[in-house]
All heavy atoms as an XYZ file, in Angstrom:
890
protein
N     116.611    105.434     -8.664
C     117.576    105.699     -7.610
C     116.984    106.684     -6.607
O     116.425    107.705     -6.987
C     118.869    106.261     -8.198
C     119.916    106.577     -7.167
C     121.169    107.181     -7.767
O     121.262    107.375     -8.976
N     122.136    107.483     -6.921
N     117.121    106.350     -5.322
C     116.752    107.233     -4.234
C     118.030    107.773     -3.616
O     118.938    107.011     -3.288
C     115.913    106.512     -3.166
C     115.647    107.428     -1.987
C     114.604    106.024     -3.778
N     118.106    109.080     -3.476
C     119.296    109.717     -2.930
C     118.919    110.596     -1.749
O     118.037    111.452     -1.845
C     120.000    110.543     -4.006
C     121.320    111.143     -3.562
C     122.074    111.789     -4.710
O     121.773    111.564     -5.875
N     123.062    112.601     -4.379
N     119.581    110.367     -0.624
C     119.382    111.140      0.594
C     120.749    111.681      0.997
O     121.655    110.895      1.282
C     118.813    110.295      1.745
C     117.656    109.405      1.255
C     118.400    111.184      2.908
C     116.419    110.146      0.856
N     120.912    112.993      1.045
C     122.209    113.590      1.329
C     122.087    114.599      2.460
O     121.373    115.593      2.337
C     122.801    114.274      0.079
C     124.160    114.880      0.416
C     122.935    113.282     -1.061
N     122.804    114.337      3.557
C     122.875    115.272      4.677
C     124.148    116.103      4.575
O     125.167    115.633      4.062
C     122.878    114.537      6.027
C     121.693    113.614      6.257
C     122.035    112.167      6.000
O     122.918    111.892      5.158
O     121.421    111.295      6.641
N     124.091    117.306      5.101
C     125.266    118.162      5.155
C     125.106    119.157      6.292
O     124.027    119.307      6.853
C     125.484    118.896      3.828
O     124.398    119.758      3.537
N     126.187    119.842      6.631
C     126.144    120.881      7.640
C     126.770    120.521      8.968
O     126.881    121.378      9.851
N     127.179    119.270      9.145
C     127.818    118.876     10.385
C     129.213    119.449     10.503
O     129.768    120.016      9.559
N     129.793    119.301     11.687
C     131.128    119.803     11.921
C     131.447    119.870     13.393
O     130.724    119.334     14.233
N     132.544    120.535     13.708
C     133.002    120.716     15.083
C     132.608    122.101     15.569
O     132.937    123.110     14.927
C     134.519    120.545     15.157
C     135.184    120.849     16.497
C     134.708    119.874     17.559
C     136.699    120.798     16.351
N     131.897    122.155     16.685
C     131.483    123.424     17.272
C     131.741    123.409     18.769
O     131.814    122.353     19.395
C     129.998    123.736     17.004
C     129.732    123.878     15.511
C     129.107    122.658     17.606
N     131.865    124.598     19.344
C     132.042    124.729     20.779
C     130.707    124.623     21.498
O     129.657    124.915     20.918
C     132.699    126.066     21.111
C     134.105    126.221     20.561
C     134.722    127.558     20.917
O     134.044    128.456     21.405
N     136.016    127.696     20.678
N     130.711    124.188     22.756
C     129.464    124.194     23.530
C     128.810    125.573     23.490
O     129.481    126.599     23.614
C     129.921    123.831     24.939
C     131.160    123.028     24.724
C     131.842    123.656     23.530
N     127.493    125.583     23.316
C     126.756    126.823     23.186
C     126.635    127.323     21.766
O     125.874    128.269     21.511
N     127.343    126.708     20.846
C     127.302    127.113     19.456
C     126.088    126.574     18.722
O     125.235    125.898     19.298
N     126.028    126.873     17.432
C     124.893    126.486     16.601
C     125.356    125.847     15.305
O     126.442    126.141     14.791
C     124.026    127.706     16.268
O     123.466    128.292     17.426
N     124.523    124.976     14.779
C     124.714    124.381     13.462
C     123.360    124.249     12.791
O     122.330    124.123     13.466
C     125.357    122.998     13.548
C     126.856    122.896     13.825
C     127.240    121.431     14.012
C     127.661    123.513     12.694
N     123.361    124.256     11.471
C     122.156    124.023     10.697
C     122.421    122.879      9.728
O     123.248    123.005      8.822
C     121.740    125.278      9.925
C     120.413    125.149      9.177
C     120.018    126.484      8.552
N     118.802    126.409      7.758
C     117.572    126.528      8.251
N     117.382    126.716      9.541
N     116.523    126.459      7.434
N     121.738    121.769      9.937
C     121.877    120.601      9.088
C     120.863    120.652      7.956
O     119.745    121.137      8.136
C     121.675    119.318      9.885
C     122.528    119.128     11.141
C     122.245    117.765     11.758
C     124.008    119.288     10.826
N     121.263    120.133      6.805
C     120.383    120.069      5.653
C     120.266    118.632      5.167
O     121.223    117.860      5.236
C     120.906    120.943      4.506
O     120.946    122.301      4.875
N     119.096    118.290      4.668
C     118.842    116.999      4.053
C     118.166    117.252      2.717
O     117.091    117.858      2.676
C     117.956    116.133      4.949
S     117.352    114.613      4.155
N     118.794    116.799      1.651
C     118.240    116.946      0.311
C     117.913    115.562     -0.228
O     118.782    114.686     -0.260
C     119.213    117.673     -0.631
C     118.609    117.796     -2.029
C     119.554    119.050     -0.081
N     116.673    115.372     -0.636
C     116.227    114.074     -1.145
C     115.865    114.179     -2.615
O     115.420    115.220     -3.098
C     115.012    113.548     -0.371
O     113.870    114.371     -0.641
C     115.287    113.538      1.122
N     116.054    113.080     -3.321
C     115.660    113.012     -4.718
C     115.421    111.558     -5.087
O     115.972    110.645     -4.470
C     116.712    113.634     -5.630
O     117.937    112.926     -5.567
N     114.602    111.352     -6.117
C     114.301    110.007     -6.581
C     113.951    110.060     -8.054
O     113.243    110.962     -8.500
C     113.144    109.397     -5.793
O     112.760    108.149     -6.337
N     114.440    109.088     -8.787
C     114.140    108.999    -10.210
C     112.935    108.112    -10.501
O     112.481    108.055    -11.645
C     115.359    108.472    -10.973
O     115.697    107.162    -10.550
N     112.404    107.423     -9.489
C     111.318    106.484     -9.702
C     110.032    106.845     -8.966
O     108.952    106.440     -9.376
C     111.738    105.046     -9.333
C     112.294    104.993     -7.914
C     112.770    104.534    -10.339
C     112.667    103.597     -7.461
N     110.129    107.586     -7.883
C     108.958    108.045     -7.154
C     109.355    109.196     -6.234
O     110.539    109.439     -6.017
C     108.305    106.910     -6.345
C     109.276    106.101     -5.526
C     109.912    106.640     -4.429
C     109.540    104.778     -5.867
C     110.800    105.900     -3.671
C     110.425    104.021     -5.122
C     111.058    104.584     -4.027
N     108.367    109.882     -5.705
C     108.636    110.972     -4.779
C     108.905    110.423     -3.381
O     108.182    109.552     -2.890
C     107.454    111.933     -4.721
C     107.264    112.725     -5.995
O     108.246    112.890     -6.746
O     106.135    113.189     -6.244
N     109.941    110.928     -2.760
C     110.220    110.612     -1.370
C     110.132    111.899     -0.556
O     110.428    112.985     -1.061
C     111.595    109.945     -1.184
C     111.631    108.601     -1.894
C     112.714    110.847     -1.698
N     109.739    111.755      0.700
C     109.526    112.919      1.542
C     110.360    112.807      2.801
O     110.268    111.814      3.524
C     108.046    113.053      1.897
C     107.158    113.217      0.695
C     106.424    112.150      0.199
C     107.064    114.441      0.047
C     105.616    112.292     -0.914
C     106.257    114.601     -1.067
C     105.538    113.524     -1.546
O     104.738    113.681     -2.651
N     111.165    113.835      3.091
C     111.919    113.814      4.352
C     110.956    113.923      5.524
O     110.055    114.774      5.520
C     112.829    115.035      4.241
C     112.127    115.956      3.298
C     111.419    115.065      2.311
N     111.147    113.063      6.515
C     110.210    112.960      7.620
C     110.814    113.263      8.984
O     110.119    113.760      9.865
C     109.595    111.554      7.666
C     108.718    111.212      6.482
S     107.233    112.238      6.433
C     106.444    111.765      7.976
N     112.107    112.931      9.167
C     112.637    112.990     10.520
C     114.160    113.078     10.530
O     114.835    112.696      9.569
C     112.200    111.762     11.315
N     114.674    113.574     11.651
C     116.089    113.517     11.975
C     116.297    112.557     13.141
O     115.579    112.626     14.148
C     116.635    114.893     12.370
C     116.769    115.859     11.238
C     115.901    116.835     10.884
C     117.863    115.948     10.316
N     116.373    117.534      9.793
C     117.576    117.014      9.428
C     119.060    115.240     10.161
C     118.443    117.377      8.390
C     119.919    115.601      9.132
C     119.604    116.660      8.263
N     117.251    111.664     12.979
C     117.692    110.779     14.039
C     119.164    111.050     14.324
O     119.866    111.663     13.517
C     117.526    109.316     13.636
C     116.097    108.812     13.614
C     115.232    109.174     12.597
C     115.633    107.951     14.605
C     113.932    108.708     12.562
C     114.332    107.476     14.578
C     113.489    107.857     13.560
O     112.202    107.374     13.529
N     119.643    110.578     15.459
C     121.058    110.692     15.760
C     121.533    109.442     16.494
O     120.763    108.763     17.155
C     121.367    111.944     16.592
C     120.782    111.944     17.992
C     121.064    113.287     18.671
N     120.601    113.316     20.049
C     120.689    114.370     20.847
N     121.223    115.500     20.387
N     120.242    114.299     22.093
N     122.817    109.165     16.354
C     123.398    107.995     16.988
C     124.798    108.325     17.493
O     125.682    108.676     16.703
C     123.453    106.812     16.016
C     123.916    105.514     16.648
C     123.723    104.323     15.727
O     123.584    104.483     14.515
N     123.704    103.141     16.305
N     124.979    108.207     18.791
C     126.282    108.399     19.406
C     127.018    107.063     19.451
O     126.388    105.999     19.447
C     126.127    108.969     20.812
N     128.348    107.072     19.496
C     129.111    105.821     19.552
C     128.666    104.945     20.719
O     128.534    105.419     21.851
C     130.553    106.293     19.733
C     130.576    107.656     19.114
C     129.232    108.253     19.449
N     128.417    103.671     20.434
C     128.016    102.734     21.462
C     126.574    102.824     21.896
O     126.173    102.112     22.821
N     125.792    103.674     21.264
C     124.396    103.850     21.632
C     123.492    103.562     20.440
O     123.923    103.561     19.293
C     124.143    105.260     22.157
C     124.908    105.599     23.421
C     124.523    106.965     23.944
C     125.279    107.293     25.222
N     124.913    106.364     26.320
N     122.220    103.319     20.732
C     121.247    103.081     19.684
C     120.849    104.386     19.008
O     120.914    105.463     19.608
C     120.006    102.387     20.252
C     120.247    100.972     20.738
C     118.971    100.302     21.188
O     118.076    100.943     21.735
N     118.885     99.004     20.955
N     120.444    104.264     17.752
C     119.935    105.423     17.044
C     118.640    105.893     17.703
O     117.766    105.087     18.028
C     119.697    105.070     15.575
C     119.367    106.252     14.684
C     119.330    105.840     13.217
N     120.620    105.331     12.771
C     120.882    104.960     11.523
N     119.932    105.047     10.595
N     122.078    104.498     11.206
N     118.512    107.198     17.904
C     117.350    107.737     18.575
C     116.698    108.839     17.752
O     117.358    109.578     17.023
C     117.720    108.275     19.963
C     118.645    109.476     19.939
C     118.907    110.057     21.318
O     118.397    109.508     22.309
O     119.633    111.070     21.409
N     115.393    108.933     17.903
C     114.633    109.975     17.227
C     114.967    111.334     17.826
O     114.992    111.497     19.049
C     113.141    109.698     17.357
C     112.206    110.744     16.754
C     112.343    110.775     15.240
C     110.762    110.447     17.147
N     115.218    112.304     16.966
C     115.517    113.660     17.401
C     114.338    114.599     17.147
O     113.922    115.337     18.037
C     116.775    114.190     16.697
O     117.860    113.281     16.914
C     117.162    115.559     17.238
N     113.814    114.579     15.940
C     112.670    115.414     15.577
C     111.968    114.778     14.389
O     112.620    114.234     13.500
C     113.107    116.839     15.239
N     110.638    114.862     14.360
C     109.881    114.186     13.315
C     108.615    114.949     12.976
O     107.958    115.518     13.849
C     109.541    112.739     13.737
C     108.900    111.967     12.583
C     108.658    112.720     14.980
C     108.780    110.473     12.852
N     108.272    114.959     11.692
C     106.976    115.427     11.227
C     106.010    114.249     11.242
O     106.333    113.170     10.767
C     107.052    115.975      9.807
C     107.816    117.255      9.669
C     109.147    117.241      9.298
C     107.191    118.470      9.897
C     109.854    118.423      9.159
C     107.891    119.662      9.764
C     109.221    119.634      9.392
N     104.813    114.463     11.759
C     103.773    113.447     11.685
C     102.980    113.642     10.398
O     103.071    114.683      9.743
C     102.832    113.502     12.890
O     102.063    114.708     12.835
C     103.613    113.460     14.182
N     102.186    112.634     10.030
C     101.398    112.718      8.804
C     100.390    113.859      8.841
O     100.051    114.429      7.800
C     100.673    111.403      8.551
C     101.603    110.280      8.147
O     102.740    110.570      7.717
O     101.193    109.114      8.245
N      99.911    114.193     10.028
C      98.920    115.252     10.175
C      99.531    116.634     10.338
O      98.804    117.620     10.424
C      98.004    114.954     11.362
C      97.105    113.768     11.119
O      96.792    113.492      9.940
O      96.705    113.118     12.097
N     100.857    116.716     10.404
C     101.519    118.005     10.476
C     102.219    118.359     11.765
O     103.263    119.025     11.705
N     101.696    117.960     12.938
C     102.380    118.328     14.179
C     103.803    117.789     14.228
O     104.102    116.726     13.692
C     101.509    117.685     15.266
C     100.151    117.595     14.646
C     100.421    117.296     13.198
N     104.666    118.533     14.895
C     106.069    118.182     15.006
C     106.351    117.689     16.416
O     105.933    118.311     17.395
C     106.967    119.389     14.688
C     106.683    119.885     13.264
C     108.438    119.027     14.852
C     107.302    121.234     12.960
N     107.069    116.573     16.515
C     107.475    116.035     17.802
C     108.990    116.103     17.937
O     109.716    115.797     16.997
C     107.005    114.587     17.960
C     105.500    114.471     18.066
O     104.838    115.343     18.620
N     104.944    113.389     17.541
N     109.454    116.493     19.123
C     110.875    116.568     19.428
C     111.210    115.666     20.598
O     110.389    115.478     21.505
C     111.281    117.997     19.802
C     111.163    119.009     18.694
C     110.010    119.765     18.540
C     112.223    119.223     17.815
C     109.901    120.704     17.531
C     112.124    120.161     16.806
C     110.966    120.899     16.663
O     110.873    121.835     15.657
N     112.420    115.128     20.574
C     112.912    114.436     21.748
C     113.013    115.430     22.902
O     113.342    116.597     22.709
C     114.274    113.817     21.468
N     112.723    114.956     24.108
C     112.765    115.824     25.270
C     114.134    116.484     25.416
O     114.236    117.661     25.786
C     112.396    115.040     26.543
C     112.619    115.896     27.791
C     110.953    114.569     26.467
N     115.189    115.759     25.092
C     116.543    116.252     25.279
C     116.894    117.440     24.386
O     117.840    118.174     24.690
C     117.555    115.126     25.046
O     117.449    114.621     23.729
N     116.157    117.637     23.293
C     116.466    118.728     22.369
C     115.360    119.773     22.303
O     115.535    120.806     21.645
C     116.766    118.208     20.949
C     117.838    117.131     20.988
C     115.503    117.696     20.273
N     114.265    119.525     22.964
C     113.123    120.425     22.913
C     113.507    121.817     23.413
O     114.127    121.963     24.459
C     111.978    119.845     23.733
C     110.600    120.328     23.344
C     109.531    119.451     23.996
N     109.526    118.091     23.442
C     108.810    117.091     23.941
N     108.065    117.287     25.021
N     108.870    115.898     23.376
N     113.156    122.829     22.638
C     113.500    124.198     22.978
C     114.818    124.659     22.417
O     115.106    125.862     22.441
N     115.644    123.737     21.921
C     116.943    124.087     21.361
C     117.029    123.801     19.866
O     117.739    124.510     19.153
C     118.063    123.315     22.076
C     118.155    123.611     23.564
C     119.388    122.951     24.179
N     119.329    121.493     24.097
C     120.208    120.739     23.432
N     121.228    121.302     22.796
N     120.078    119.417     23.420
N     116.345    122.759     19.402
C     116.388    122.357     17.998
C     115.068    122.697     17.322
O     114.000    122.635     17.948
C     116.628    120.854     17.859
C     117.997    120.372     18.257
C     118.906    121.204     18.891
C     118.370    119.062     17.984
C     120.157    120.755     19.259
C     119.620    118.597     18.339
C     120.519    119.437     18.979
N     115.135    123.022     16.037
C     113.948    123.298     15.248
C     114.038    122.575     13.910
O     115.019    122.737     13.183
C     113.770    124.800     14.999
O     113.710    125.503     16.247
C     112.473    125.062     14.227
N     113.024    121.777     13.597
C     112.971    121.072     12.328
C     112.067    121.833     11.363
O     111.049    122.394     11.767
C     112.473    119.618     12.525
C     112.623    118.799     11.236
C     111.041    119.595     13.024
C     112.295    117.317     11.422
N     112.442    121.859     10.103
C     111.629    122.505      9.085
C     111.853    121.790      7.755
O     112.821    121.039      7.599
C     111.953    123.997      8.966
O     113.307    124.204      8.606
N     110.964    122.022      6.798
C     111.129    121.396      5.489
C     110.339    122.132      4.420
O     109.403    122.876      4.710
C     110.694    119.927      5.522
C     109.199    119.719      5.702
C     108.853    118.241      5.720
N     107.437    118.024      5.987
C     106.864    116.830      6.129
N     107.615    115.731      6.039
N     105.570    116.734      6.374
N     110.740    121.905      3.180
C     109.977    122.282      2.009
C     109.667    120.983      1.291
O     110.486    120.456      0.546
C     110.748    123.252      1.123
C     110.962    124.614      1.745
C     111.648    125.584      0.813
O     111.793    125.261     -0.383
O     112.034    126.664      1.278
N     108.481    120.471      1.534
C     108.125    119.151      1.025
C     108.137    119.087     -0.498
O     108.486    118.057     -1.077
C     106.758    118.736      1.570
C     106.375    117.307      1.259
C     105.170    116.875      2.054
N     104.787    115.497      1.733
C     103.879    114.804      2.379
N     103.245    115.349      3.405
N     103.602    113.565      2.019
N     107.770    120.188     -1.151
C     107.679    120.196     -2.604
C     109.024    119.904     -3.266
O     109.073    119.247     -4.315
C     107.131    121.531     -3.099
N     110.121    120.375     -2.678
C     111.434    120.120     -3.262
C     112.242    119.097     -2.475
O     113.425    118.887     -2.757
C     112.232    121.409     -3.445
C     112.481    122.147     -2.148
O     112.457    121.566     -1.066
N     112.733    123.446     -2.254
N     111.616    118.468     -1.489
C     112.251    117.374     -0.776
C     113.432    117.765      0.090
O     114.364    116.964      0.250
N     113.394    118.953      0.671
C     114.488    119.439      1.498
C     114.026    119.627      2.937
O     112.924    120.116      3.186
C     115.038    120.768      0.952
O     115.429    120.596     -0.418
C     116.247    121.216      1.753
N     114.873    119.243      3.874
C     114.568    119.361      5.288
C     115.787    119.899      6.019
O     116.923    119.624      5.629
C     114.171    117.993      5.856
C     113.782    117.989      7.324
S     113.126    116.381      7.851
C     114.607    115.361      7.709
N     115.556    120.670      7.091
C     116.632    121.268      7.869
C     116.453    120.965      9.343
O     115.352    120.686      9.821
C     116.655    122.790      7.681
C     116.866    123.241      6.281
C     118.053    123.512      5.670
C     115.848    123.495      5.302
N     117.839    123.918      4.375
C     116.497    123.918      4.121
C     114.451    123.410      5.318
C     115.803    124.254      2.969
C     113.755    123.748      4.160
C     114.429    124.166      3.011
N     117.548    121.029     10.067
C     117.524    120.956     11.516
C     118.410    122.070     12.052
O     119.634    122.013     11.911
C     118.010    119.598     12.022
C     117.932    119.401     13.540
C     116.472    119.368     13.999
C     118.648    118.122     13.962
N     117.791    123.090     12.632
C     118.522    124.172     13.272
C     118.812    123.775     14.706
O     117.892    123.497     15.473
C     117.711    125.466     13.232
C     118.379    126.646     13.924
C     119.626    127.108     13.211
O     119.626    127.248     11.991
N     120.699    127.329     13.961
N     120.084    123.748     15.072
C     120.506    123.312     16.392
C     121.199    124.470     17.102
O     122.234    124.957     16.649
C     121.449    122.109     16.294
C     120.872    120.946     15.497
S     121.938    119.474     15.523
C     123.374    120.126     14.653
N     120.617    124.901     18.200
C     121.162    125.990     18.995
C     121.537    125.495     20.390
O     121.083    124.448     20.836
C     120.145    127.131     19.114
C     119.790    127.752     17.785
O     120.631    127.860     16.894
N     118.543    128.188     17.651
N     122.351    126.280     21.075
C     122.766    125.956     22.442
C     123.281    124.527     22.542
O     122.894    123.759     23.426
C     121.599    126.179     23.412
O     121.145    127.519     23.367
N     124.163    124.168     21.644
C     124.643    122.793     21.562
C     125.439    122.398     22.805
O     126.175    123.206     23.381
C     125.485    122.603     20.313
C     124.669    122.504     19.017
C     125.552    122.747     17.806
C     123.996    121.136     18.925
N     125.274    121.141     23.187
C     125.923    120.565     24.349
C     126.807    119.400     23.914
O     126.564    118.792     22.874
C     124.882    120.057     25.351
C     123.864    121.092     25.789
C     122.799    120.458     26.665
C     121.760    121.468     27.099
N     120.702    120.838     27.937
N     127.830    119.056     24.707
C     128.659    117.901     24.355
C     127.852    116.626     24.140
O     128.218    115.810     23.284
C     129.600    117.771     25.557
C     129.737    119.172     26.055
C     128.368    119.782     25.869
N     126.766    116.442     24.883
C     125.954    115.247     24.729
C     125.167    115.214     23.423
O     124.536    114.203     23.103
C     124.995    115.069     25.917
C     124.184    116.303     26.244
C     124.804    117.130     27.354
O     126.035    117.321     27.340
O     124.050    117.584     28.241
N     125.190    116.305     22.652
C     124.595    116.309     21.326
C     125.519    115.693     20.282
O     125.116    115.509     19.129
C     124.232    117.730     20.890
C     123.148    118.354     21.740
O     122.181    117.648     22.086
O     123.265    119.556     22.056
N     126.749    115.395     20.659
C     127.709    114.800     19.742
C     127.189    113.457     19.237
O     126.877    112.564     20.022
C     129.067    114.617     20.416
O     129.605    115.898     20.755
C     130.042    113.898     19.494
N     127.081    113.325     17.925
C     126.530    112.114     17.316
C     126.603    112.246     15.805
O     126.908    113.311     15.270
C     125.074    111.908     17.748
N     126.319    111.146     15.138
C     126.062    111.198     13.712
C     124.570    111.441     13.530
O     123.753    110.725     14.112
C     126.481    109.903     13.000
C     127.971    109.639     13.196
C     126.167    109.987     11.510
C     128.439    108.309     12.625
N     124.232    112.437     12.743
C     122.840    112.794     12.517
C     122.399    112.278     11.158
O     123.062    112.500     10.143
C     122.653    114.308     12.607
C     122.678    114.812     14.027
C     123.874    114.849     14.738
C     121.511    115.214     14.665
C     123.900    115.279     16.052
C     121.532    115.653     15.981
C     122.727    115.681     16.672
O     122.752    116.114     17.977
N     121.254    111.586     11.150
C     120.747    110.934      9.950
C     119.404    111.514      9.532
O     118.542    111.789     10.373
C     120.553    109.434     10.181
C     121.826    108.668     10.455
C     122.267    108.472     11.757
C     122.570    108.126      9.418
C     123.424    107.765     12.015
C     123.724    107.418      9.668
C     124.148    107.236     10.970
O     125.294    106.525     11.216
N     119.233    111.659      8.248
C     117.962    112.050      7.669
C     117.180    110.804      7.293
O     117.734    109.860      6.719
C     118.206    112.914      6.432
S     116.722    113.393      5.516
N     115.901    110.787      7.619
C     115.003    109.698      7.262
C     113.918    110.230      6.335
O     113.251    111.215      6.656
C     114.371    109.093      8.512
C     113.331    108.035      8.224
C     113.700    106.726      7.951
C     111.976    108.350      8.234
C     112.753    105.755      7.695
C     111.018    107.379      7.975
C     111.409    106.085      7.707
O     110.467    105.123      7.455
N     113.752    109.570      5.198
C     112.725    109.942      4.232
C     111.863    108.735      3.928
O     112.300    107.596      4.085
C     113.361    110.478      2.951
N     110.646    108.984      3.478
C     109.716    107.879      3.256
C     108.992    107.985      1.924
O     108.854    109.061      1.335
C     108.687    107.806      4.390
O     107.820    108.928      4.356
N     108.542    106.828      1.459
C     107.640    106.709      0.329
C     106.634    105.636      0.713
O     106.974    104.450      0.775
C     108.380    106.321     -0.952
C     107.462    105.987     -2.086
N     107.193    104.696     -2.467
C     106.742    106.789     -2.914
C     106.344    104.705     -3.478
N     106.057    105.961     -3.769
N     105.412    106.052      0.978
C     104.430    105.116      1.474
C     104.896    104.483      2.764
O     105.279    105.168      3.716
N     104.906    103.160      2.797
C     105.311    102.427      3.984
C     106.813    102.158      4.042
O     107.280    101.522      4.995
C     104.555    101.100      4.057
N     107.567    102.627      3.069
C     108.998    102.364      2.989
C     109.809    103.566      3.431
O     109.447    104.715      3.156
C     109.387    101.955      1.570
C     108.692    100.703      1.110
C     107.488    100.776      0.414
C     109.227     99.448      1.391
C     106.838     99.627      0.007
C     108.574     98.297      0.982
C     107.382     98.388      0.289
O     106.739     97.242     -0.110
N     110.923    103.286      4.102
C     111.794    104.327      4.597
C     113.196    104.222      4.042
O     113.666    103.139      3.691
N     113.875    105.364      3.985
C     115.230    105.444      3.429
C     116.085    106.329      4.317
O     115.613    107.331      4.866
C     115.197    105.999      2.004
C     114.299    105.222      1.081
C     112.954    105.547      0.956
C     114.790    104.142      0.354
C     112.115    104.824      0.124
C     113.959    103.414     -0.479
C     112.622    103.754     -0.595
O     111.794    103.032     -1.417
N     117.357    105.958      4.431
C     118.299    106.671      5.281
C     119.422    107.289      4.474
O     119.906    106.709      3.504
C     118.928    105.720      6.304
C     117.959    105.143      7.281
C     117.320    103.952      7.199
C     117.523    105.743      8.503
N     116.517    103.751      8.291
C     116.626    104.838      9.109
C     117.818    106.948      9.153
C     116.006    105.099     10.336
C     117.202    107.215     10.361
C     116.317    106.295     10.932
N     119.861    108.461      4.906
C     121.079    109.031      4.379
C     122.288    108.415      5.050
O     122.177    107.564      5.942
N     123.485    108.834      4.642
C     124.719    108.295      5.209
C     125.102    108.954      6.526
O     125.960    108.443      7.241
C     125.859    108.434      4.203
C     125.692    107.569      2.968
C     126.880    107.663      2.030
O     127.628    108.635      2.055
N     127.043    106.645      1.198
N     124.483    110.069      6.842
C     124.728    110.748      8.093
C     125.772    111.842      7.984
O     126.610    111.847      7.081
N     125.714    112.782      8.916
C     126.702    113.843      9.020
C     127.128    113.971     10.477
O     126.301    113.954     11.382
C     126.145    115.181      8.474
O     127.163    116.182      8.512
C     124.933    115.661      9.263
N     128.427    114.063     10.702
C     128.977    114.067     12.054
C     128.863    115.442     12.692
O     129.268    116.449     12.104
C     130.448    113.636     12.030
C     131.144    113.684     13.390
C     130.657    112.614     14.334
O     130.598    111.445     13.966
N     130.285    113.012     15.547
N     128.334    115.468     13.896
C     128.291    116.677     14.716
C     129.104    116.414     15.977
O     128.834    115.461     16.710
C     126.852    117.069     15.087
C     126.849    118.215     16.094
C     126.072    117.453     13.834
N     130.108    117.240     16.217
C     130.939    117.117     17.406
C     130.910    118.426     18.167
O     131.237    119.480     17.610
C     132.383    116.755     17.038
O     132.410    115.538     16.287
C     133.227    116.592     18.291
N     130.510    118.364     19.426
C     130.433    119.547     20.281
C     131.503    119.410     21.351
O     131.406    118.562     22.242
C     129.047    119.701     20.916
C     128.975    121.002     21.707
C     127.961    119.664     19.841
N     132.525    120.231     21.262
C     133.661    120.123     22.173
C     134.414    121.441     22.213
O     134.471    122.172     21.231
C     134.603    119.005     21.723
O     135.761    118.944     22.544
N     134.997    121.729     23.366
C     135.835    122.902     23.506
C     137.289    122.591     23.235
O     138.134    123.480     23.196
C     135.689    123.496     24.911
O     136.072    122.558     25.906
């Protein structure tokens, strides 16, 4: 069984902050959290932040300077620190983890930015 669990979403005011967590586990092989994606209603899922195989981190232009991705690969945990949140950040945020060439998705956590 592969388990991907996101948490930390909620309702925040514009300018506020949230910290999302992704905890991964597997009973058959090791999986590694690789990226955060988000999907707003009526829109396609988009990459938010990702670790590359060589280590460098890439961010979507829309979140660069406001969001920070981090992880502890040994225990399969990844975080997304989100600061200076804007209404356009409202979306379901998904954790993506991988094992070799295969990828796995969590169920997502809702982030709503509204006054």
